[in-house]
C-alpha positions in Angstrom: -0.1 0.2 0.0 1.3 3.4 -0.9 2.0 5.9 1.7 2.6 9.0 -0.4 0.6 11.8 1.0 1.3 14.2 -2.1 -1.6 15.6 -4.1 -3.1 13.3 -6.8 -2.1 14.5 -10.1 -2.5 13.4 -13.8 1.1 12.4 -13.8 0.8 10.3 -10.7 -2.3 8.6 -11.0 -4.1 7.2 -14.3 -7.5 7.6 -12.7 -7.6 11.2 -13.2 -6.9 10.6 -17.0 -9.3 7.9 -17.6 -12.0 8.0 -14.9 -15.3 6.5 -14.9 -17.7 9.2 -16.2 -20.5 8.1 -13.6 -19.4 6.6 -10.4 -21.8 5.7 -7.6 -20.5 5.1 -3.9 -23.0 2.8 -1.9 -23.0 1.4 1.5 -25.1 1.2 4.6 -25.7 4.1 6.9 -22.4 5.1 8.7 -20.2 3.5 6.2 -18.7 6.8 4.9 -20.1 6.7 1.3 -21.2 10.5 1.3 -17.5 11.5 2.5 -15.9 9.5 0.1 -18.1 10.8 -2.6 -17.2 14.3 -1.9 -13.4 13.4 -1.9 -13.7 11.6 -5.1 -15.5 14.6 -6.6 -12.9 16.9 -5.4 -10.0 14.7 -6.7 -11.7 14.6 -10.2 -13.3 17.9 -10.7 -16.6 16.0 -10.8 -20.2 17.4 -9.8 -21.7 15.5 -7.0 -25.2 13.8 -6.9 -25.9 13.8 -3.5 -28.9 12.3 -1.0 -30.7 15.0 1.0 -31.9 13.1 4.0 -32.2 16.4 5.9 -35.1 17.5 3.6 -37.1 14.5 4.2 -39.7 15.8 7.2 -40.8 12.3 8.2 -37.2 10.9 8.9 -36.6 12.0 12.4 -40.0 10.6 13.2 -39.2 7.4 11.7 -36.3 6.9 13.8 -38.1 7.8 16.8 -41.2 5.4 15.9 -40.3 3.4 13.1 -43.5 1.4 12.7 -45.7 4.3 12.5 -43.7 6.5 10.2 -41.8 3.9 7.8 -44.4 4.2 4.7 -44.3 8.3 4.4 -40.4 8.2 4.9 -40.1 5.7 2.2 -42.3 7.3 -0.2 -40.9 10.6 0.4 -37.5 9.3 -0.3 -38.4 7.5 -3.6 -40.1 10.7 -5.0 -37.0 12.7 -4.2 -34.4 10.5 -5.5 -36.2 9.8 -8.9 -36.6 13.5 -9.3 -32.8 13.8 -8.7 -32.1 11.2 -11.3 -34.4 12.5 -13.9 -32.6 15.8 -13.7 -29.5 14.0 -14.2 -30.9 12.2 -17.1 -32.2 15.4 -18.5 -28.7 16.8 -18.4 -25.8 15.9 -20.8 -24.4 13.7 -18.0 -21.5 13.0 -20.3 -20.3 16.4 -20.6 -19.0 16.3 -17.0 -18.3 13.5 -14.7 -20.7 12.8 -11.7 -20.0 11.0 -8.4 -23.3 10.0 -6.6 -23.7 8.5 -3.1 -26.5 6.5 -4.0 -28.3 3.9 -6.4 -32.1 4.2 -6.9 -32.2 0.6 -6.0 -31.2 1.4 -2.5 -34.7 2.6 -1.9 -36.1 -0.7 -2.4 -33.4 -2.3 0.1 -34.7 0.1 2.6 -38.2 -0.5 2.0 -37.8 -4.3 2.5 -36.3 -3.7 5.9 -38.6 -1.0 7.5 -42.1 -1.7 5.7 -44.4 -4.4 6.9 -45.9 -6.7 4.3 -49.2 -4.7 3.4 -47.1 -1.4 3.1 -44.3 -3.4 1.1 -46.8 -4.3 -1.2 -48.1 -1.0 -1.6 -44.7 0.5 -1.9 -44.2 -1.9 -4.7 -47.0 -0.9 -6.7 -45.8 2.9 -6.4 -42.1 1.6 -7.3 -42.9 0.1 -10.2 -45.0 2.8 -11.8 -42.6 5.4 -10.8 -39.4 3.8 -11.7 -37.5 5.5 -14.8 -34.8 4.5 -17.4 -32.2 5.7 -14.7 -28.5 6.2 -15.9 -26.3 3.2 -15.2 -23.1 3.8 -13.5 -19.6 3.2 -15.0 -18.5 1.8 -11.7 -20.3 1.2 -8.4 -18.0 1.3 -5.3 -19.9 -0.9 -2.4 -18.3 0.1 1.0 -18.8 -2.5 3.5 -18.4 -2.6 7.2 -19.5 -4.7 10.2 -22.8 -3.6 11.9 -20.7 -2.9 15.0 -18.6 -0.4 13.2 -21.5 1.1 11.3 -23.0 1.9 14.7 -19.8 3.3 16.3 -19.7 5.7 13.3 -23.1 6.7 13.6 -22.7 7.7 17.2 -19.5 9.5 16.4 -20.8 11.9 13.7 -23.5 12.9 16.3 -26.5 13.6 13.8 -29.5 14.5 15.9 -32.0 12.5 14.4 -29.8 9.6 14.1 -29.6 9.2 17.8 -32.5 6.6 18.0 -31.1 4.2 15.5 -31.1 0.6 17.0 -28.3 -1.6 16.2 -30.8 -4.2 15.0 -31.9 -2.2 12.1 -28.4 -1.4 11.2 -27.7 -5.2 11.2 -30.8 -5.9 9.0 -29.9 -3.1 6.5 -26.3 -4.2 6.3 -27.6 -7.9 5.3 -29.8 -6.6 2.8 -27.2 -4.6 1.0 -24.7 -7.7 1.3 -27.7 -9.7 -0.5 -28.3 -7.2 -2.9 -24.5 -6.8 -4.0 -24.2 -10.6 -4.0 -26.1 -10.5 -7.1 -25.3 -7.3 -8.6 -24.3 -7.3 -12.3 -25.5 -4.2 -13.9 -22.2 -2.3 -13.7 -18.5 -3.0 -12.6 -18.5 -3.6 -8.9 -15.8 -2.7 -6.5 -16.5 -4.1 -3.1 -14.5 -2.5 -0.3 -13.7 -3.6 3.3 -14.0 -0.3 4.7 -14.2 -1.5 8.6 -10.6 -0.2 9.2 -10.5 2.3 6.6 -10.7 6.1 6.9 -10.7 7.7 3.5 -11.2 11.2 4.5 -8.4 11.6 7.1 -5.8 8.8 6.1 -4.4 10.0 3.0 -2.6 6.6 2.2 -6.3 4.8 2.7 -7.6 7.0 0.0 -4.8 6.7 -2.5 -4.7 2.9 -2.1 -8.4 3.1 -3.0 -7.9 5.5 -6.0 -5.2 3.2 -7.3 -7.7 0.3 -7.1 -10.4 2.4 -8.9 -8.0 3.2 -11.6 -7.9 -0.4 -12.6 -11.7 -1.5 -12.2 -13.1 -1.4 -15.5 -15.5 -4.7 -15.7 -16.6 -7.4 -13.5 -16.7 -7.8 -9.8 -13.7 -6.8 -7.5 -12.8 -7.1 -4.0 -10.6 -4.7 -2.4 -9.2 -5.6 1.2 -6.7 -2.8 1.9 -5.4 -4.4 5.1 -4.6 -7.6 3.3 -3.1 -5.6 0.6 -0.5 -4.0 3.0 0.5 -7.6 4.3 
């Protein structure tokens, strides 16, 4: 693993020269996807497409009382995310690269975890009627971490409305992500063990990931930075 902390430039890393045009960073709550999205966008000079959970008026209520607020929370998110991707589709997305911190399909994963059977059947009807021809990522980076690590990071960042997140919820969500990406074939996929990595504060961690992104162009790849360093 490289420990060079100097700025990345076209001369030192091929990612800058030949980066995928549309990159999506995904993973469960607390794994660090938005922080990595921001850093990649800064490195590449790309536009960011970020989730906007703070705009969801039902989210805080959901964390306090999941059973009573899951459906409106989920419906708000699906409408919001589709609107964002419709705007992306309407733009000339190839004129400027993008890095996003969500796939539309994540909404379905959350719905499976949060909704009861009747609510989920209703959600499925809404989802099937609203789903659009969304742009396909050139690369998906799936950040994976244990539920205990996710819980620790959620607590550390101290977002007020996340204070009521229960460890069991993160565990179920983590399992749903694992199952989904086990069968994911729509884009090149880079699965990263992010449990011990800090891509924002540890430049050597970030550079190691950037080097891996630069050589990931097709298929499914696994990147365990701690193993790579041995």
